[in-house]
C-alpha positions in Angstrom: 40.3 28.0 -28.7 36.8 26.9 -28.7 36.1 28.2 -24.9 37.5 31.5 -25.2 34.5 33.4 -24.6 33.6 31.6 -21.7 37.1 32.1 -19.9 36.8 35.8 -20.8 33.4 35.7 -19.0 34.9 34.3 -16.0 37.6 37.2 -15.5 34.2 40.1 -14.2 31.7 40.0 -12.2 27.8 41.1 -12.5 28.9 43.8 -10.4 30.6 45.5 -13.6 27.5 44.7 -16.2 24.3 45.6 -13.6 21.8 47.6 -14.8 21.5 50.2 -11.5 17.9 50.3 -10.5 16.0 48.1 -13.0 13.9 45.2 -11.6 13.3 42.0 -12.4 11.1 39.1 -12.2 12.5 35.5 -10.2 15.0 34.6 -7.7 18.2 37.0 -7.8 21.5 36.2 -8.5 24.8 37.7 -6.7 26.2 40.7 -7.2 30.0 38.7 -6.9 28.6 36.2 -9.5 31.1 35.7 -12.4 29.6 36.8 -15.4 30.2 32.7 -16.6 28.2 31.7 -13.4 25.4 33.8 -14.2 25.7 32.7 -17.9 25.1 29.2 -16.7 21.7 30.6 -14.5 20.1 32.3 -17.8 20.3 29.0 -19.7 18.8 27.2 -16.6 15.9 29.6 -15.9 15.5 30.2 -19.5 15.3 33.8 -18.5 17.0 36.7 -20.3 16.9 39.1 -17.5 17.4 38.7 -14.0 17.5 40.5 -10.5 20.9 41.2 -8.6 21.3 41.7 -4.7 24.2 43.1 -3.8 26.2 41.0 -0.3 23.7 41.9 2.1 20.9 40.6 -0.1 19.8 44.3 -0.8 18.2 44.8 -4.3 21.3 46.4 -6.9 19.4 46.6 -10.2 19.1 43.5 -13.3 21.2 41.8 -15.7 20.1 41.3 -18.9 21.4 38.4 -21.3 22.9 40.8 -23.6 25.1 42.6 -21.3 27.6 39.5 -21.5 27.7 39.9 -24.9 28.8 43.6 -24.6 32.7 44.4 -24.4 34.7 44.9 -21.5 34.6 48.4 -20.2 
């Protein structure tokens, strides 16, 4: 199926792939977003790295677009 990859991205969250301690410029995304949701943010913002915050709004790290392409841990 042509959308299998996107469906798989919907099964994991940013929190599972973020790079703790890293920083990035721009408006942060929530660590609870699915990888599918954050993929849309990458495309809409034309960036390859995003800052990530936890549920309390505290910096949690960053996620890179290439992190979406790595196999699930």
